[in-house]
C-alpha positions as CSV (number, residue, x, y, z in Angstrom):
1,M,30.8,4.7,8.0
2,G,27.9,3.0,9.7
3,I,24.4,2.1,8.7
4,K,23.0,4.0,5.7
5,R,19.7,2.2,5.1
6,L,17.5,-0.6,6.3
7,A,15.1,-2.4,3.9
8,I,12.6,-5.3,4.0
9,R,12.1,-7.4,0.9
10,L,9.3,-10.0,0.7
11,D,9.7,-13.0,-1.6
12,P,7.2,-13.4,-4.4
13,V,4.1,-15.5,-3.7
14,E,2.3,-17.7,-6.2
15,N,-1.1,-15.9,-5.8
16,A,0.3,-12.4,-6.2
17,T,-1.6,-10.5,-8.9
18,S,0.7,-7.5,-9.1
19,S,4.1,-6.4,-8.0
20,S,2.7,-3.5,-5.9
21,R,0.5,-5.7,-3.7
22,V,1.8,-8.8,-1.9
23,M,-1.2,-10.9,-1.0
24,Y,-1.3,-14.0,1.3
25,S,-4.0,-16.4,2.5
26,P,-4.3,-17.6,6.1
27,G,-1.8,-20.4,6.7
28,D,0.6,-19.2,4.1
29,V,4.3,-19.0,4.7
30,V,5.7,-15.5,4.5
31,S,9.4,-15.3,3.7
32,G,11.8,-12.6,2.7
33,S,15.0,-10.9,3.9
34,V,16.1,-7.8,5.7
35,A,19.0,-5.9,4.0
36,I,21.3,-3.5,5.9
37,Y,23.3,-1.1,3.7
38,G,26.4,0.6,5.1
39,S,30.1,-0.1,5.9
40,G,32.4,-0.6,8.9
41,I,31.8,-2.0,12.3
42,V,28.4,-1.2,13.7
43,N,27.8,-1.4,17.5
44,I,24.2,-2.5,18.0
45,N,22.1,-4.5,20.4
46,G,20.7,-6.7,17.7
47,L,18.3,-6.9,14.8
48,Y,14.8,-8.3,15.1
49,L,11.4,-8.4,13.4
50,E,8.0,-7.4,14.8
51,V,5.1,-9.0,12.9
52,E,1.6,-7.6,13.7
53,G,-1.9,-8.2,12.6
54,R,-4.7,-6.2,14.2
55,A,-8.1,-4.5,13.8
56,K,-8.9,-1.0,14.9
57,V,-12.2,0.8,14.9
58,A,-12.9,4.4,16.0
59,W,-15.7,6.9,15.3
60,N,-17.2,10.0,16.8
61,K,-20.9,10.4,17.6
62,N,-22.7,13.0,19.7
63,D,-19.4,14.4,21.0
64,N,-18.3,10.9,22.1
65,T,-15.5,8.8,20.7
66,Y,-15.8,5.1,20.5
67,R,-12.8,2.9,19.8
68,A,-11.6,-0.7,20.1
69,Q,-8.9,-3.0,18.8
70,N,-8.2,-6.7,18.5
71,S,-4.8,-8.4,17.9
72,Y,-4.7,-11.4,15.6
73,M,-1.0,-12.1,15.5
74,Q,2.1,-10.6,17.3
75,L,5.5,-12.2,16.7
76,T,9.0,-11.1,17.6
77,I,11.7,-12.8,15.5
78,P,15.4,-12.2,16.4
79,L,17.8,-12.2,13.5
80,I,21.1,-11.1,15.1
81,H,22.1,-10.4,18.7
82,D,25.5,-8.8,18.5
83,S,27.5,-6.1,16.7
84,L,28.3,-6.7,13.0
85,Y,30.8,-5.7,10.4
86,L,29.2,-4.2,7.2
87,Q,30.9,-4.3,3.8
88,E,29.8,-1.8,1.2
89,T,27.9,-3.9,-1.4
90,A,25.1,-3.1,-3.9
91,G,22.7,-5.6,-2.3
92,G,23.6,-4.9,1.3
93,L,24.0,-7.5,4.1
94,K,21.0,-9.8,4.0
95,F,19.3,-11.7,6.8
96,P,16.5,-14.1,5.7
97,F,13.3,-14.7,7.7
98,K,10.3,-17.0,7.5
99,F,7.1,-17.3,9.5
100,T,3.6,-18.9,9.0
101,L,0.3,-17.0,9.2
102,P,-2.4,-18.3,11.5
103,H,-5.3,-20.0,9.9
104,E,-8.1,-18.1,11.7
105,I,-7.4,-14.4,10.8
106,P,-9.6,-12.0,8.9
107,S,-9.0,-10.3,5.5
108,S,-7.2,-7.0,5.3
109,Y,-9.6,-4.1,5.2
110,E,-9.6,-0.3,4.9
111,G,-12.6,1.7,5.8
112,K,-13.9,5.1,7.1
113,S,-14.2,4.0,10.7
114,G,-11.8,1.1,11.0
115,N,-9.2,-1.1,9.4
116,I,-7.5,-4.5,9.6
117,R,-3.8,-4.3,8.8
118,Y,-0.8,-6.7,8.7
119,S,2.7,-5.4,8.9
120,I,6.4,-6.4,9.3
121,K,8.8,-4.1,11.1
122,A,12.5,-4.5,11.2
123,V,14.3,-2.8,14.1
124,I,18.0,-2.4,14.7
125,K,18.5,-1.7,18.4
126,R,21.2,0.8,19.2
127,R,23.3,0.4,22.3
128,S,23.3,4.1,23.1
129,F,20.2,5.6,24.6
130,L,21.1,8.9,22.9
131,K,20.7,7.4,19.4
132,F,17.5,6.4,17.6
133,D,16.9,2.9,16.5
134,Y,16.9,2.1,12.8
135,V,13.4,1.0,11.7
136,S,11.9,-0.1,8.4
137,Q,8.3,-1.3,7.9
138,V,6.3,-3.0,5.1
139,S,2.6,-4.0,5.0
140,F,1.1,-7.0,3.3
141,T,-2.5,-8.0,2.4
142,V,-4.3,-11.1,3.7
143,N,-7.3,-12.5,1.7
144,A,-9.2,-14.8,4.0
145,V,-10.5,-18.0,2.4
146,V,-14.3,-18.0,2.0
147,D,-15.1,-21.0,-0.2
148,L,-18.5,-20.6,-1.9
149,G,-18.4,-24.3,-2.8
150,K,-19.1,-25.1,0.8
151,D,-22.4,-23.3,0.7
152,V,-24.9,-24.7,-1.8
153,T,-27.2,-21.7,-1.3
154,T,-24.7,-19.5,-3.2
155,L,-25.9,-21.2,-6.4
156,F,-29.6,-20.3,-5.8
157,P,-31.2,-17.6,-7.9
158,L,-32.4,-14.4,-6.2
159,R,-35.6,-12.6,-7.0
160,Q,-37.8,-9.8,-5.7
161,S,-41.0,-8.3,-7.0
162,V,-43.0,-5.3,-6.0
163,S,-46.3,-3.7,-7.1
164,K,-46.6,-0.1,-5.8
165,P,-50.2,1.3,-6.1
166,R,-50.8,4.8,-7.1
167,S,-54.4,6.1,-7.5
168,G,-57.1,3.7,-8.5
169,L,-55.7,0.8,-10.6
170,K,-52.6,2.7,-11.5
171,R,-49.4,1.3,-10.2
172,I,-45.6,0.7,-10.8
173,M,-44.6,-3.0,-11.0
174,A,-41.1,-4.3,-10.9
175,D,-39.2,-7.6,-10.9
176,V,-35.5,-8.0,-10.3
177,W,-33.5,-11.2,-10.4
178,L,-30.0,-12.7,-10.5
179,D,-29.0,-16.2,-11.7
180,R,-27.2,-16.9,-8.4
181,T,-26.4,-15.6,-4.9
182,G,-22.6,-16.0,-4.5
183,Y,-19.7,-14.3,-6.4
184,V,-16.0,-13.7,-6.0
185,P,-14.0,-10.5,-7.0
186,G,-13.5,-10.2,-10.7
187,E,-16.7,-12.1,-11.6
188,K,-19.6,-10.5,-13.4
189,I,-23.0,-10.2,-11.8
190,Q,-25.7,-10.4,-14.4
191,F,-28.5,-8.1,-13.3
192,N,-32.0,-8.4,-14.7
193,A,-35.1,-6.3,-14.2
194,N,-38.5,-5.5,-15.7
195,I,-40.1,-2.2,-14.6
196,D,-43.7,-1.8,-15.7
197,N,-44.9,1.8,-15.4
198,Y,-48.7,2.0,-15.4
199,S,-48.9,4.9,-12.9
200,G,-50.4,7.4,-15.3
201,K,-47.3,9.6,-15.1
202,S,-43.7,9.3,-16.2
203,V,-41.1,7.8,-13.8
204,R,-38.2,10.2,-13.5
205,G,-35.5,7.6,-13.6
206,T,-33.9,4.4,-12.2
207,T,-30.6,3.5,-10.5
208,V,-28.9,0.2,-10.0
209,Q,-26.3,0.0,-7.2
210,L,-23.8,-2.4,-5.7
211,I,-23.6,-1.5,-2.0
212,Q,-21.3,-2.5,0.8
213,Y,-22.8,-2.1,4.3
214,T,-20.2,-2.1,7.1
215,T,-21.0,-2.3,10.8
216,F,-18.2,-1.2,13.2
217,T,-18.6,-2.0,16.9
218,D,-16.7,-1.5,20.1
219,G,-18.7,-4.3,21.8
220,K,-21.4,-2.0,23.1
221,H,-22.0,0.6,20.4
222,K,-22.3,0.3,16.6
223,N,-21.6,2.6,13.7
224,K,-23.1,1.6,10.3
225,V,-21.6,2.9,7.1
226,K,-23.0,2.6,3.6
227,T,-20.5,2.5,0.6
228,I,-21.8,2.6,-3.0
229,L,-19.1,0.5,-4.8
230,W,-20.8,0.8,-8.2
231,Q,-23.9,2.4,-9.7
232,R,-25.6,2.9,-13.0
233,K,-28.5,5.2,-13.9
234,G,-31.4,4.4,-16.3
235,R,-33.5,6.9,-18.2
236,K,-37.0,8.1,-17.8
237,I,-39.9,5.7,-18.2
238,H,-43.0,7.1,-19.8
239,D,-46.5,6.0,-18.8
240,K,-47.5,2.6,-20.2
241,E,-43.8,1.7,-20.9
242,I,-41.6,-1.1,-19.7
243,Q,-37.9,-0.7,-19.0
244,V,-35.8,-3.8,-19.3
245,W,-32.4,-4.4,-17.8
246,D,-31.1,-7.6,-19.6
247,R,-28.0,-9.2,-18.0
248,L,-26.4,-5.9,-17.1
249,P,-22.8,-6.8,-16.1
250,I,-21.7,-5.7,-12.7
251,V,-18.0,-6.6,-12.1
252,V,-17.4,-7.4,-8.4
253,P,-14.4,-5.3,-7.2
254,F,-11.6,-6.5,-4.9
255,V,-13.5,-6.3,-1.6
256,P,-13.4,-8.4,1.7
257,P,-15.7,-11.4,1.9
258,S,-19.2,-11.1,3.3
259,G,-19.4,-11.4,7.1
260,M,-15.7,-10.6,7.7
261,P,-14.9,-14.1,9.2
262,F,-12.8,-14.1,12.4
263,C,-13.3,-10.4,13.1
264,S,-15.6,-9.4,15.9
265,L,-15.3,-5.6,15.4
266,I,-16.2,-5.3,11.7
267,D,-19.1,-6.9,9.8
268,I,-19.8,-6.6,6.1
269,F,-22.6,-7.5,3.8
270,Y,-23.4,-6.7,0.2
271,V,-26.6,-5.7,-1.6
272,I,-27.7,-5.1,-5.2
273,K,-30.3,-2.4,-5.2
274,L,-32.8,-1.1,-7.8
275,I,-34.1,2.4,-7.0
276,I,-37.1,3.7,-9.0
277,D,-37.7,7.4,-8.7
278,P,-41.4,8.2,-9.5
279,G,-40.9,12.0,-9.2
280,F,-41.9,14.7,-6.8
281,F,-44.3,14.0,-3.9
282,H,-43.7,10.2,-4.2
283,G,-41.3,8.0,-2.3
284,N,-38.8,5.9,-4.2
285,V,-39.6,2.3,-5.0
286,V,-36.7,0.2,-3.8
287,L,-35.9,-3.5,-4.5
288,R,-32.9,-5.2,-2.9
289,L,-31.1,-8.5,-3.4
290,D,-28.7,-9.7,-0.7
291,I,-25.6,-11.3,-2.3
292,I,-22.7,-13.2,-0.9
293,I,-19.1,-12.3,-1.8
294,G,-16.4,-14.9,-1.1
295,S,-12.8,-15.5,-2.2
296,V,-13.1,-19.0,-3.8
297,R,-15.5,-19.6,-6.6
298,N,-18.1,-22.4,-6.4
299,P,-16.8,-25.1,-8.8
300,N,-20.5,-25.9,-9.8
301,V,-21.2,-22.4,-11.0
302,D,-21.7,-23.4,-14.7
303,E,-24.0,-26.2,-13.8
304,G,-25.9,-24.1,-11.3
305,R,-26.2,-21.2,-13.9
306,Q,-27.9,-23.5,-16.4
307,H,-30.3,-24.7,-13.7
308,S,-30.9,-21.1,-12.6
309,R,-31.7,-20.0,-16.2
310,N,-34.2,-22.8,-16.5
311,V,-35.9,-21.7,-13.3
312,T,-35.7,-18.1,-14.3
313,S,-37.3,-18.8,-17.7
314,A,-40.1,-20.5,-15.9
315,L,-40.6,-17.7,-13.4
316,F,-39.9,-14.7,-15.7
317,P,-41.1,-15.0,-19.3
318,P,-39.4,-12.8,-21.9
319,S,-40.4,-9.1,-21.7
320,S,-42.1,-9.2,-25.1
321,S,-44.6,-11.7,-23.8
322,V,-45.7,-9.4,-20.9
323,V,-46.1,-6.2,-22.9
324,S,-49.8,-5.6,-23.7
325,P,-50.7,-4.3,-27.1
326,D,-51.4,-0.8,-25.9
327,R,-47.9,-0.4,-24.3
328,T,-44.4,0.0,-25.7
329,S,-41.0,-1.0,-24.3
330,T,-38.2,1.3,-23.8
331,G,-35.9,-1.5,-24.9
332,V,-32.8,-3.0,-23.3
333,L,-30.6,-0.5,-21.5
334,S,-27.0,-0.6,-22.8
335,C,-24.0,0.6,-21.0
336,N,-23.6,3.7,-23.2
337,E,-27.1,4.9,-22.3
338,C,-26.2,5.1,-18.6
339,Q,-23.9,6.9,-16.1
340,H,-21.9,4.9,-13.7
341,V,-19.6,5.0,-10.7
342,D,-17.0,2.3,-10.5
343,S,-14.2,2.6,-7.9
344,P,-12.4,-0.1,-5.9
345,P,-11.6,0.4,-2.2
346,P,-8.2,1.9,-1.3
347,T,-5.0,-0.1,-0.7
348,Y,-2.7,0.1,2.3
349,E,-0.6,2.7,0.5
350,E,-3.6,4.9,-0.2
351,C,-4.8,4.8,3.4
352,E,-2.5,6.0,6.1
353,L,-3.5,5.9,9.7
354,T,-1.8,8.1,12.3
355,G,-2.8,7.1,15.8
356,F,-6.6,7.1,15.9
357,S,-7.2,10.0,13.5
358,L,-9.5,8.3,11.1
359,F,-8.8,7.2,7.7
360,R,-9.1,8.9,4.3
361,D,-12.4,8.3,2.6
362,S,-12.5,5.8,-0.2
363,P,-13.1,7.2,-3.7
364,A,-16.4,5.3,-3.6
365,I,-19.5,7.0,-2.4
366,K,-19.9,6.7,1.4
367,K,-22.9,7.5,3.5
368,K,-23.5,7.0,7.2
369,V,-26.5,4.9,8.0
370,G,-28.7,5.7,11.0
């Protein structure tokens, strides 16, 4: 007799990509039901929902702990007020609910020093102070809308060049470029680079990385964290050789959008970085391209890509035309010639937060900056 189990079930949403992750956009209607399993007359003070969306940050530095939190939504939805009679059924006794998400809320996020989480908690309040309340809780994911179509600069190509002198006329020269600036999760970034080694010595190796830089703040102090979301390593470049990266595909993982709109505690930006390791006693040569990651693809991408290719062809002639007769090219690097790290950030289920004890590290490579 009495209550055996309390469960929350969310209705399917049109943009759900899998049964294990329920994803919503700001302004969406969230609907579902609370099911109570049991039998007999249950003496309670009522059943209600608590809906919460909040950001928390916390980190330790120099024996000090910094922390802050913001609330983006907090709802209490009463479902029943009095005692109820339960009949033993397979589906339980169900109570439907529905609410609308605010428009100006940030994306869900899980990180080393902070998170943004959205949850629904069902509570059956007991009349007796000697008995615990029945509680059930589920989390859901919010993906904020960042429309790249509203920013024409996301179609612009990116490029950086460097010429690093060694002794005399000897130097390492490198060009890196992308056909555009803005991407959404699931898209492929086509990375291109020419690395001309005329340093008189072999270059030990190269690395291409997709990096997420996150800044956490409590309003006065900041904590910067670097997360390598993806990386690939290239081989040694001998003297008077050119290494070519030709449209290397980098798949954008499921990550929050650049800037983390509507969140004042967490800021995020993304970088494609080429690192050239000349060897001992020489500092690395680093080239970086700042990209924008949104949630809605620019509808003019195909037209913009063709324009970018025309511009790129004019700015960067094919590698064969820049190789002088006394040099050779290492050729185009293919995926099976490289090592890579490719790991998406964790989900709600993979990151559990107890109080302010900080969260489990993502499988991606994380480094503290500064």
